[in-house]
C-alpha positions in Angstrom: -10.1 -16.3 13.3 -11.0 -12.9 11.8 -9.5 -9.9 13.5 -11.4 -6.6 13.6 -10.0 -3.6 11.8 -11.3 -1.2 14.5 -9.1 1.8 13.8 -7.0 2.2 10.7 -4.4 4.7 9.6 -3.5 5.0 5.9 -0.6 6.8 4.1 -0.8 7.0 0.4 -4.6 7.3 0.7 -5.0 9.5 -2.4 -3.2 7.1 -4.7 -4.7 4.5 -7.0 -4.7 1.7 -4.4 -5.1 4.0 -1.4 -8.4 5.4 -2.5 -9.8 2.0 -3.1 -8.5 0.8 0.3 -10.2 3.6 2.1 -13.5 2.8 0.2 -13.1 -0.9 1.2 -12.4 -0.1 4.8 -15.3 2.4 5.0 -18.0 -0.2 4.3 -16.7 -2.7 7.0 -19.0 -3.0 10.0 -16.0 -3.7 12.2 -14.1 -0.6 11.1 -15.2 2.5 13.1 -12.4 5.0 12.2 -10.0 5.6 9.3 -7.3 8.2 9.5 -6.0 9.3 6.1 -2.6 11.0 6.2 -2.6 13.6 3.4 -0.5 16.5 2.3 -3.6 18.6 1.7 -7.3 18.0 2.4 -9.0 15.8 -0.2 -12.7 16.3 -0.7 -13.1 12.8 -2.2 -12.1 11.3 1.2 -14.9 13.1 3.0 -17.7 10.9 1.6 -18.0 8.9 4.8 -18.1 10.0 8.4 -15.6 7.2 9.3 -12.7 9.1 7.5 -10.7 11.8 9.2 -7.8 13.5 7.5 -4.5 14.3 9.1 -2.8 17.0 7.1 1.0 17.1 7.0 3.1 18.8 4.3 5.9 16.3 5.2 5.1 12.8 6.2 8.4 12.4 8.0 6.8 14.8 10.6 4.6 11.9 11.7 5.3 11.1 15.3 4.5 8.3 17.8 1.5 10.2 19.1 0.0 10.4 15.6 0.1 6.6 15.2 -1.0 5.5 18.6 -4.0 3.3 19.3 -4.5 2.0 15.8 -5.2 -1.7 15.2 -3.9 -1.5 11.6 -1.6 0.7 9.7 -1.6 0.6 5.9 1.0 2.1 3.6 0.0 2.6 -0.1 2.6 5.3 -0.6 4.7 5.1 -3.7 5.8 7.2 -6.7 7.6 6.8 -10.0 10.9 8.1 -11.2 9.1 10.5 -13.6 6.9 11.9 -10.8 9.7 12.1 -8.3 12.1 13.8 -10.7 15.3 12.1 -9.4 16.6 9.0 -7.7 17.1 10.9 -4.5 13.4 12.1 -4.3 12.2 8.7 -5.3 14.2 7.1 -2.5 12.8 9.7 -0.1 9.2 8.7 -0.9 9.4 5.0 -1.4 12.0 4.1 1.2 12.5 6.9 3.8 8.9 7.8 4.4 7.7 4.3 4.5 10.6 3.3 6.8 9.8 6.1 9.1 6.1 5.1 9.3 7.1 1.5 10.1 9.6 2.7 12.8 6.9 4.6 14.6 4.9 1.3 14.9 7.7 -0.7 16.6 6.7 -2.3 19.9 3.1 -1.4 19.4 0.2 -3.9 18.9 -0.5 -2.5 15.4 -0.6 -4.7 12.3 1.5 -3.1 9.5 0.4 -3.7 5.9 2.8 -2.5 3.2 2.2 -2.1 -0.5 5.4 -3.2 -2.3 5.9 -4.6 -5.8 6.5 -7.8 -7.6 10.2 -8.1 -8.2 11.3 -6.3 -5.0 14.9 -7.4 -4.4 17.6 -5.5 -2.4 20.2 -7.0 -4.8 18.3 -6.1 -8.0 20.3 -4.2 -10.7 17.1 -2.2 -11.3 16.8 0.8 -9.0 13.0 0.6 -8.5 13.1 -3.0 -7.5 16.2 -2.5 -5.4 14.6 0.3 -3.3 11.4 -1.8 -2.8 13.6 -4.7 -1.8 15.6 -2.6 0.6 12.4 -1.4 2.2 11.1 -4.9 2.7 14.3 -6.0 4.2 14.4 -3.1 6.6 10.8 -3.5 7.6 11.4 -7.2 8.4 14.2 -6.2 10.7 11.9 -4.1 12.9 10.2 -5.4 16.0 6.6 -5.1 14.7 3.6 -6.9 16.1 2.6 -8.2 12.7 3.7 -7.4 9.1 2.1 -8.1 5.7 3.9 -7.2 2.5 1.8 -7.1 -0.7 3.6 -7.5 -4.0 1.4 -6.8 -7.0 2.4 -6.7 -10.7 1.3 -3.9 -13.0 -1.7 -2.1 -11.5 -4.8 -1.6 -13.6 -7.0 1.5 -12.9 -7.5 5.1 -13.7 -4.8 7.3 -12.1 -5.1 11.0 -11.5 -1.6 11.6 -13.0 -0.6 10.3 -16.3 1.9 7.5 -16.5 2.6 7.1 -20.2 4.2 3.7 -20.2 1.8 2.1 -17.8 -1.2 3.6 -19.6 0.0 2.1 -22.9 0.5 -1.3 -21.3 -3.0 -1.2 -19.8 -4.5 -0.5 -23.2 -2.4 -3.4 -24.8 -3.4 -5.7 -21.9 -7.0 -4.9 -22.4 -6.8 -6.3 -25.9 -4.8 -9.4 -25.0 -6.1 -10.2 -21.5 -8.1 -13.2 -22.5 -4.9 -14.9 -23.7 -3.2 -14.5 -20.3 -3.7 -17.6 -18.0 -4.5 -17.0 -14.3 -1.3 -18.9 -13.4 0.9 -16.3 -15.0 2.6 -14.6 -12.0 3.1 -11.3 -13.9 -0.6 -11.0 -14.8 -1.7 -7.4 -14.1 -4.2 -6.9 -11.2 -6.6 -4.2 -10.5 -6.2 -1.6 -7.7 -9.4 -3.0 -6.2 -8.0 -6.5 -6.0 -4.9 -5.2 -4.2 -7.0 -3.1 -1.8 -9.3 -6.0 -1.0 -6.2 -8.3 -0.5 -4.9 -5.8 2.0 -8.2 -5.9 3.9 -8.3 -9.7 3.8 -4.8 -10.2 5.2 -5.6 -7.5 7.8 -8.5 -9.6 8.9 -6.9 -13.0 8.7 -3.1 -13.1 9.0 -1.9 -14.8 12.2 1.8 -15.1 11.3 4.2 -12.3 12.5 5.5 -11.8 9.0 4.0 -12.8 5.6 4.5 -11.8 2.0 1.6 -12.0 -0.5 2.7 -12.3 -4.1 0.8 -11.4 -7.3 -0.7 -14.9 -7.6 -2.3 -14.5 -4.2 -3.7 -11.1 -5.2 -5.1 -12.5 -8.5 -7.4 -14.8 -6.4 -9.1 -11.8 -4.9 -12.3 -10.7 -6.8 
C-alpha cells in the first residue's frame, strides 16, 4: 500500500542527492509541501511553489517545533574530509547534525529516510565508514516511527564543489561502465537513482527499520 508523502522536510537539500530529491518530490501529486533546511537561501530551490526554505546557520539549532507535522523527513546531509577540513568537523556534520535531526523525530509519526553509504560499519578501520556506521547504529537505537537507510556506492553526477578523486573515478567509470555487470554491488549509481529510491521507500516501506543497499538502488531507473 502506497503512503502519501504529504509534507516533507529535507536537510542536505543543496547537495548532489538533495537537489534531485527535492525535484523528485516536487512533481509528486501527493506531496503538497517541501521544507528545505538551508544555511542560506538558495535560488535554485525556488523553482516550485511547493518548496519553502528554513534558513539556519547551524542545523543543530533545529528544534521540535521545526520538525512537527511532517509525514517524512529526509537527510541527504554529508561532507568529505577535504571539505570539512578535519575529523572533528567531519564528525560534526555527518554524525552530530544527522543524529540531532533524528532525535527530534523520536515518538513522532514521521518516517525518517537517511542517506548513508555502502561500507558503513561502526567497527571499520576507515574513519569515513566508521562514522557512517556509528550513525546508523545510533539511529536504529532511537524510537522512530519508521526508518529507512540508503547505502549507495560512488555517486555519479555534477557537484557544485570539486572532489578531485571522485571526479577522476567518474571519468574512468564512464569509459569502462559497459564492462561492469549489474550484479556488482559496488557499481556506481547516479544521484537521481538514489533520490528516486528514497521516494520509493518513503511511499512503500511498511517495516519499522530497513536498509537498502547499492544493489537495490541500481534497480531504480
